[in-house]
C-alpha positions as CSV (number, residue, x, y, z in Angstrom):
1,M,242.2,-16.8,-102.5
2,D,240.2,-19.4,-100.7
3,F,238.9,-18.3,-97.3
4,N,237.0,-21.6,-96.6
5,L,238.3,-23.5,-93.6
6,P,239.4,-27.1,-94.4
7,Q,236.5,-29.5,-94.1
8,E,238.3,-31.7,-91.7
9,L,238.7,-28.7,-89.4
10,T,235.0,-27.7,-89.4
11,D,234.2,-31.4,-88.9
12,Y,236.5,-31.4,-85.9
13,L,234.8,-28.3,-84.4
14,A,231.5,-30.2,-84.6
15,E,233.2,-33.2,-82.9
16,L,234.4,-31.0,-80.1
17,D,231.0,-29.5,-79.6
18,R,229.5,-33.0,-79.3
19,F,232.2,-34.0,-76.8
20,I,231.5,-30.9,-74.7
21,E,227.8,-31.7,-74.6
22,D,228.2,-35.4,-74.0
23,K,231.2,-35.5,-71.5
24,I,232.2,-32.0,-70.2
25,K,228.8,-30.4,-69.5
26,P,227.6,-33.3,-67.3
27,L,230.9,-33.1,-65.4
28,E,230.4,-29.3,-65.1
29,E,226.9,-29.8,-63.6
30,K,227.8,-32.8,-61.3
31,D,228.1,-32.3,-57.5
32,D,227.4,-28.6,-57.8
33,N,230.5,-28.1,-59.9
34,I,228.6,-25.2,-61.5
35,R,229.6,-23.2,-58.5
36,F,232.9,-22.7,-60.2
37,F,231.3,-21.0,-63.1
38,D,228.2,-19.2,-61.8
39,H,228.1,-16.1,-59.6
40,R,230.0,-18.0,-56.8
41,R,233.0,-18.7,-59.1
42,E,235.6,-16.5,-57.5
43,W,234.7,-17.6,-54.0
44,A,234.5,-21.3,-55.0
45,R,237.8,-21.2,-56.8
46,T,239.8,-19.2,-54.2
47,D,241.2,-20.3,-50.9
48,F,241.2,-16.9,-49.3
49,E,242.4,-18.1,-46.0
50,G,245.2,-20.2,-47.7
51,G,247.1,-17.4,-49.3
52,G,244.6,-16.9,-52.1
53,L,245.7,-20.1,-53.9
54,P,243.3,-22.1,-56.1
55,R,241.2,-24.5,-54.0
56,K,242.2,-28.1,-54.4
57,E,238.6,-29.1,-55.4
58,W,238.8,-26.6,-58.3
59,E,242.1,-27.8,-59.6
60,A,241.0,-31.4,-59.2
61,L,238.0,-30.7,-61.4
62,L,240.2,-29.1,-64.1
63,K,242.5,-32.1,-63.9
64,E,239.6,-34.5,-64.3
65,A,238.3,-32.6,-67.3
66,R,241.8,-32.7,-68.9
67,H,241.9,-36.5,-68.3
68,V,238.6,-37.0,-70.0
69,A,239.7,-34.8,-72.9
70,D,243.0,-36.7,-73.1
71,E,241.2,-40.1,-73.2
72,A,239.0,-38.8,-76.0
73,G,242.1,-37.7,-78.0
74,H,241.5,-34.0,-77.8
75,L,243.9,-32.6,-75.2
76,R,247.1,-33.2,-77.2
77,F,245.7,-32.1,-80.5
78,P,248.5,-29.6,-81.4
79,L,251.3,-32.0,-80.4
80,P,253.1,-34.2,-83.0
81,A,251.9,-37.7,-83.4
82,E,254.9,-39.0,-81.5
83,F,253.5,-37.5,-78.3
84,G,249.9,-38.8,-79.0
85,G,248.8,-35.6,-80.7
86,K,247.3,-34.9,-84.1
87,D,249.9,-32.6,-85.5
88,G,247.5,-29.7,-85.2
89,S,248.5,-26.7,-87.2
90,N,248.7,-23.1,-86.1
91,L,245.6,-22.3,-88.2
92,A,243.7,-25.1,-86.7
93,M,244.6,-24.1,-83.1
94,T,243.6,-20.5,-83.7
95,V,240.2,-21.6,-85.1
96,I,239.7,-24.0,-82.2
97,R,240.7,-21.6,-79.5
98,E,238.4,-18.9,-80.9
99,H,235.6,-21.4,-81.2
100,L,235.9,-22.6,-77.6
101,A,236.2,-19.1,-76.2
102,A,233.1,-18.0,-78.2
103,R,231.1,-20.6,-76.4
104,G,231.4,-18.7,-73.2
105,L,232.6,-19.5,-69.7
106,G,232.7,-23.2,-68.9
107,L,234.7,-26.3,-68.0
108,H,235.6,-26.8,-71.7
109,N,237.7,-23.7,-71.7
110,D,238.6,-21.4,-68.8
111,L,241.9,-19.6,-69.4
112,Q,242.1,-18.2,-65.9
113,N,244.1,-21.3,-65.3
114,E,245.2,-21.7,-68.9
115,H,242.8,-24.6,-69.0
116,S,241.3,-26.0,-72.1
117,I,240.2,-29.4,-73.5
118,V,242.6,-28.6,-76.3
119,A,245.8,-27.8,-74.5
120,N,249.0,-26.0,-75.4
121,N,251.8,-28.1,-73.7
122,P,254.7,-26.0,-75.0
123,F,257.1,-27.6,-72.5
124,V,256.9,-30.9,-74.3
125,L,258.3,-29.4,-77.5
126,L,261.0,-27.6,-75.5
127,F,262.3,-30.9,-74.2
128,R,262.1,-32.4,-77.7
129,D,264.1,-29.5,-79.2
130,F,266.5,-28.6,-76.3
131,G,266.6,-31.4,-73.8
132,T,269.3,-34.0,-73.5
133,K,268.4,-37.6,-74.0
134,E,268.2,-38.1,-70.3
135,Q,266.0,-35.1,-69.8
136,Y,263.7,-36.1,-72.6
137,A,263.4,-39.6,-71.2
138,E,262.6,-38.4,-67.7
139,F,260.3,-35.4,-68.3
140,V,258.2,-35.9,-71.4
141,D,255.9,-38.8,-70.4
142,N,255.8,-37.5,-66.8
143,M,254.6,-34.1,-68.0
144,L,252.0,-35.5,-70.4
145,N,250.7,-37.7,-67.5
146,E,250.8,-34.7,-65.2
147,K,253.2,-36.5,-62.7
148,Y,255.6,-33.6,-63.4
149,Q,254.5,-30.0,-63.5
150,L,256.9,-27.2,-64.5
151,A,257.0,-23.6,-63.5
152,F,258.9,-20.9,-65.5
153,G,261.2,-18.6,-63.6
154,L,262.2,-15.8,-65.9
155,T,260.8,-12.4,-64.7
156,E,262.5,-10.8,-61.7
157,P,261.3,-8.3,-59.1
158,D,263.3,-5.4,-60.6
159,H,263.3,-6.6,-64.2
160,G,260.0,-7.4,-66.0
161,S,260.1,-7.3,-69.8
162,D,263.9,-6.9,-70.0
163,A,265.2,-10.4,-69.2
164,T,268.8,-9.4,-70.1
165,H,269.3,-7.4,-66.9
166,M,269.1,-10.6,-64.9
167,E,270.2,-10.4,-61.3
168,T,269.8,-14.1,-60.5
169,R,273.2,-15.7,-60.8
170,A,274.6,-19.2,-61.0
171,V,278.3,-19.9,-60.4
172,P,280.2,-23.2,-60.9
173,E,280.5,-25.3,-57.7
174,K,281.5,-28.9,-57.3
175,R,279.8,-31.1,-54.6
176,D,280.8,-34.6,-53.7
177,G,282.9,-34.7,-56.9
178,V,279.9,-33.6,-59.1
179,D,280.2,-30.5,-61.1
180,G,277.2,-28.2,-60.7
181,W,275.9,-24.7,-60.2
182,L,275.1,-22.6,-57.1
183,I,272.1,-20.3,-57.6
184,N,271.2,-17.1,-55.8
185,G,268.4,-14.7,-56.8
186,E,264.7,-14.1,-57.0
187,K,261.9,-14.6,-59.5
188,M,258.5,-13.0,-59.9
189,W,255.2,-14.3,-61.3
190,T,256.4,-17.9,-61.2
191,T,253.0,-19.2,-62.0
192,G,252.0,-22.7,-60.8
193,M,254.8,-23.0,-58.2
194,H,252.4,-24.3,-55.6
195,T,252.0,-27.6,-57.5
196,A,255.2,-27.5,-59.6
197,T,257.7,-30.4,-59.2
198,H,260.4,-28.3,-61.1
199,C,261.1,-24.8,-62.0
200,V,262.9,-23.9,-65.3
201,T,265.0,-21.1,-63.8
202,F,266.9,-18.6,-65.9
203,V,270.2,-17.4,-64.5
204,R,273.1,-15.4,-65.6
205,T,276.2,-17.7,-65.9
206,S,278.5,-15.3,-67.8
207,G,278.6,-11.8,-69.5
208,K,277.3,-8.6,-68.1
209,D,273.9,-7.0,-67.4
210,G,272.1,-6.3,-70.7
211,D,273.8,-9.0,-72.6
212,A,271.5,-11.5,-74.3
213,K,274.3,-14.1,-74.3
214,G,275.3,-15.5,-70.9
215,I,271.9,-16.5,-69.6
216,T,271.3,-20.2,-69.0
217,A,268.2,-22.2,-68.1
218,L,268.5,-24.7,-65.2
219,I,265.9,-27.3,-64.2
220,V,265.5,-26.8,-60.5
221,P,263.5,-29.2,-58.3
222,S,260.9,-27.2,-56.5
223,D,261.8,-28.9,-53.2
224,A,265.5,-28.3,-53.5
225,D,267.2,-26.8,-50.4
226,G,267.1,-23.0,-50.6
227,V,264.0,-22.7,-52.9
228,K,261.3,-20.7,-51.1
229,V,258.0,-19.2,-52.0
230,E,258.2,-15.8,-50.4
231,E,254.6,-14.7,-51.1
232,Y,251.7,-15.2,-53.4
233,L,250.8,-12.0,-55.1
234,W,247.1,-11.3,-55.1
235,T,245.9,-10.1,-58.4
236,F,242.9,-8.5,-60.1
237,N,242.1,-12.0,-61.3
238,M,241.7,-14.4,-58.4
239,P,242.7,-17.1,-57.4
240,T,246.4,-16.4,-57.4
241,D,249.1,-18.9,-58.2
242,H,251.7,-16.3,-59.1
243,P,254.4,-16.2,-56.4
244,R,257.7,-14.4,-55.7
245,V,260.3,-17.1,-55.3
246,S,263.8,-16.9,-53.8
247,F,266.7,-19.1,-54.5
248,T,269.3,-19.0,-51.7
249,N,272.5,-21.1,-52.3
250,V,270.5,-23.6,-54.3
251,W,272.7,-26.2,-55.9
252,V,272.0,-28.3,-59.0
253,P,274.3,-30.6,-60.9
254,D,275.5,-30.0,-64.5
255,S,272.8,-32.4,-65.7
256,A,270.2,-29.6,-64.8
257,V,271.5,-27.4,-67.6
258,F,268.6,-27.1,-70.1
259,G,269.4,-26.1,-73.6
260,P,272.5,-24.3,-74.8
261,M,274.9,-23.0,-72.2
262,D,274.8,-19.2,-72.1
263,G,272.0,-19.3,-74.7
264,G,269.0,-19.9,-72.5
265,L,266.9,-17.1,-73.9
266,A,266.4,-19.2,-77.0
267,I,264.2,-21.4,-74.8
268,A,262.2,-18.4,-73.5
269,Q,261.6,-17.4,-77.1
270,H,261.0,-20.9,-78.6
271,F,257.2,-20.9,-78.4
272,V,256.4,-17.2,-78.1
273,H,254.8,-16.8,-81.5
274,E,252.6,-19.9,-81.2
275,N,251.5,-18.7,-77.7
276,R,250.8,-15.2,-78.9
277,I,248.7,-16.2,-81.9
278,R,246.7,-18.7,-79.9
279,Q,246.1,-16.2,-77.1
280,A,245.0,-13.7,-79.7
281,A,242.4,-16.2,-81.0
282,S,241.1,-16.9,-77.5
283,S,240.7,-13.2,-76.9
284,L,238.9,-12.8,-80.2
285,G,236.5,-15.6,-79.3
286,A,235.8,-14.1,-75.9
287,A,235.2,-10.7,-77.5
288,D,232.8,-12.3,-80.0
289,Y,230.9,-13.9,-77.1
290,C,230.5,-10.6,-75.3
291,I,229.1,-9.0,-78.5
292,S,226.7,-11.9,-79.2
293,E,225.4,-11.8,-75.7
294,S,225.0,-8.1,-75.8
295,V,223.0,-8.2,-79.1
296,K,220.8,-10.9,-77.7
297,Y,220.1,-9.0,-74.5
298,A,219.5,-5.7,-76.3
299,R,216.8,-7.4,-78.5
300,E,215.1,-9.0,-75.4
301,R,215.3,-6.0,-73.0
302,K,212.4,-3.5,-73.5
303,P,212.6,-0.4,-71.3
304,F,209.7,1.9,-71.8
305,G,208.1,-0.8,-74.0
306,Q,210.7,-0.7,-76.8
307,E,213.7,-2.9,-77.6
308,L,216.9,-1.6,-76.2
309,A,218.5,-2.5,-79.5
310,R,216.6,0.2,-81.4
311,N,218.8,2.8,-79.8
312,Q,221.8,3.9,-81.9
313,G,223.7,4.5,-78.7
314,I,223.5,0.7,-78.2
315,Q,223.9,-0.2,-81.9
316,F,226.9,1.8,-82.9
317,P,229.4,0.6,-80.2
318,M,228.4,-3.0,-81.1
319,V,228.9,-2.2,-84.8
320,E,232.4,-1.0,-84.2
321,L,233.3,-4.0,-82.1
322,A,231.8,-6.4,-84.5
323,T,233.7,-4.8,-87.4
324,Q,237.0,-5.2,-85.5
325,V,236.2,-8.8,-84.8
326,E,235.7,-9.5,-88.5
327,M,238.9,-7.8,-89.5
328,L,241.0,-9.3,-86.8
329,R,239.7,-12.8,-87.5
330,L,241.0,-12.5,-91.0
331,L,244.4,-11.2,-89.8
332,I,244.8,-13.9,-87.2
333,R,243.9,-16.8,-89.5
334,K,246.1,-15.4,-92.3
335,T,249.0,-15.0,-89.9
336,A,248.5,-18.5,-88.5
337,W,248.4,-19.9,-92.0
338,E,251.6,-18.2,-92.9
339,M,253.2,-19.5,-89.8
340,D,252.4,-23.0,-91.0
341,Q,254.3,-22.4,-94.2
342,M,257.6,-21.5,-92.6
343,S,260.1,-22.5,-89.9
344,K,260.2,-21.0,-86.5
345,P,263.3,-18.8,-87.4
346,E,261.5,-17.6,-90.5
347,V,258.4,-16.7,-88.5
348,A,260.6,-14.6,-86.2
349,K,262.3,-12.9,-89.2
350,Q,259.4,-12.5,-91.6
351,I,256.0,-12.1,-89.7
352,S,256.8,-11.5,-86.0
353,D,255.2,-8.1,-86.4
354,K,252.0,-9.6,-87.7
355,V,251.8,-12.0,-84.7
356,A,252.3,-9.0,-82.4
357,M,249.6,-7.0,-84.1
358,C,247.2,-9.9,-83.6
359,N,248.1,-10.4,-80.0
360,Y,248.0,-6.9,-78.6
361,W,244.9,-5.8,-80.6
362,A,242.9,-8.9,-79.7
363,N,243.6,-8.6,-76.0
364,R,242.6,-4.9,-76.1
365,L,239.5,-5.7,-78.1
366,C,238.4,-8.4,-75.7
367,C,238.6,-5.9,-72.8
368,E,236.6,-3.3,-74.7
369,A,234.0,-5.9,-75.7
370,A,233.6,-7.1,-72.1
371,D,233.4,-3.5,-70.8
372,Q,230.8,-2.6,-73.4
373,A,228.8,-5.8,-72.6
374,M,228.6,-4.6,-69.0
375,Q,227.3,-1.3,-70.1
376,V,224.6,-2.8,-72.4
377,H,223.5,-5.2,-69.7
378,G,223.4,-2.4,-67.1
379,G,223.4,-3.5,-63.4
380,I,223.1,-7.2,-64.1
381,G,226.1,-6.9,-66.5
382,Y,228.2,-5.5,-63.7
383,S,227.2,-8.3,-61.4
384,R,228.8,-11.7,-61.1
385,H,225.7,-13.3,-62.4
386,K,227.0,-12.5,-65.9
387,P,230.5,-13.6,-67.0
388,F,231.7,-10.2,-68.4
389,E,233.6,-9.1,-65.3
390,H,235.4,-12.4,-65.2
391,I,236.3,-12.2,-68.9
392,Y,237.5,-8.6,-68.4
393,R,239.6,-9.5,-65.3
394,H,241.2,-12.5,-67.0
395,H,241.9,-10.9,-70.4
396,R,243.1,-7.7,-68.9
397,R,246.3,-9.5,-67.7
398,Y,247.0,-10.5,-71.3
399,R,247.7,-6.9,-72.1
400,I,250.7,-7.3,-69.8
401,T,251.8,-10.9,-69.9
402,E,253.2,-12.8,-72.9
403,G,254.7,-9.5,-73.9
404,S,253.0,-6.3,-72.9
405,E,251.2,-4.1,-75.4
406,E,254.2,-1.8,-75.4
407,I,256.6,-4.7,-76.2
408,Q,254.3,-5.8,-79.0
409,K,254.1,-2.3,-80.4
410,R,257.8,-1.9,-80.2
411,K,258.2,-5.1,-82.3
412,V,255.7,-3.8,-84.9
413,G,257.4,-0.4,-85.0
414,A,260.8,-2.1,-85.5
415,F,259.4,-3.9,-88.5
416,L,257.5,-0.9,-89.8
417,F,260.5,1.4,-89.7
418,G,263.0,-1.1,-91.0
419,Y,265.1,-1.8,-87.9
420,L,264.0,-5.5,-88.0
421,G,262.3,-7.8,-90.4
422,P,262.5,-8.4,-94.2
423,N,262.7,-4.6,-94.9
424,K,265.6,-4.0,-92.5
425,R,267.8,-1.2,-93.7
């Protein structure tokens, strides 16, 4: 087995590093933009008087960085060439995401807002694979140019991980001779709704609670009559752009149906494995950063005239974390490589458990590494003058979102005991 990364990929990592130093770092340091990354970051980013939303200056900086990355040909890396991308593989994306996160906190990669100079853009592929010709023509270029921004309305106040017990309903209704759908219900954690032009809203159109079939995705303009942001939910990780949204007698035409009628959950599941493996790689990189910084500090810090690193109480926790990083890196890259060898349906049937293993363990490992980094650094590690509290707060949510730890373990268990997967009995 050859564990060497392809030469073109290692060359690309070096190219990204040069781009960051030449273009992104100067932007990060311009006009006191460093306030968004130093000890002032939470206050600089958050409009506390404006509902806890991200400040406009913060989001404008992220947009400018993405524009610079797009002009340089990096932002769309994982997308097919038809969208201006480089057909980046899953293996390449895991290596890149780990590499960027391991550089530490900065404008090049700050996943508090899912921001990176190498973006994900799953919605583009959704419109390629599920959209009508008219939807594809209207949305794809507008999304890539950020004229359109989409939110995702799946989770509900009384139903989190179980999307099949969906209380949001849509019933047929004709208006002015046009067939359409009347929507009533609520959604939770509808991230990005404050800037979204549309919300992909999942509704029950047939069947009964608990049925996977009968759920449909509808593209709802965010300014449609009856769409209302009820509240922005303040979280452990501020600023917040995660609202509860109500839909009261919201009408959309039949042309708003996105993907298969009554088969909308296929859209929700379409990019789940790619998202999870890339998220795992980011958590792995952040964990590696926390370990590296802790080792460096422990060698420099000399209480009572002796390096802190000479204490086994410092060494052994770092040894355990570093060991997990090495093992997890191999599993993540092997799994990503396997994903590149098969179709999406095959990934779901053959190695969905491996993706789940990577995701839940990496997210947990990152939180443990950030916590231990605070401990090694002592008081200064607990302060906002170090990035560990920020890393912990951000990555702690990943143990809930994108499939909670429990959901991931359930998937692994189903494969392990033969209820799902290639060894199904």
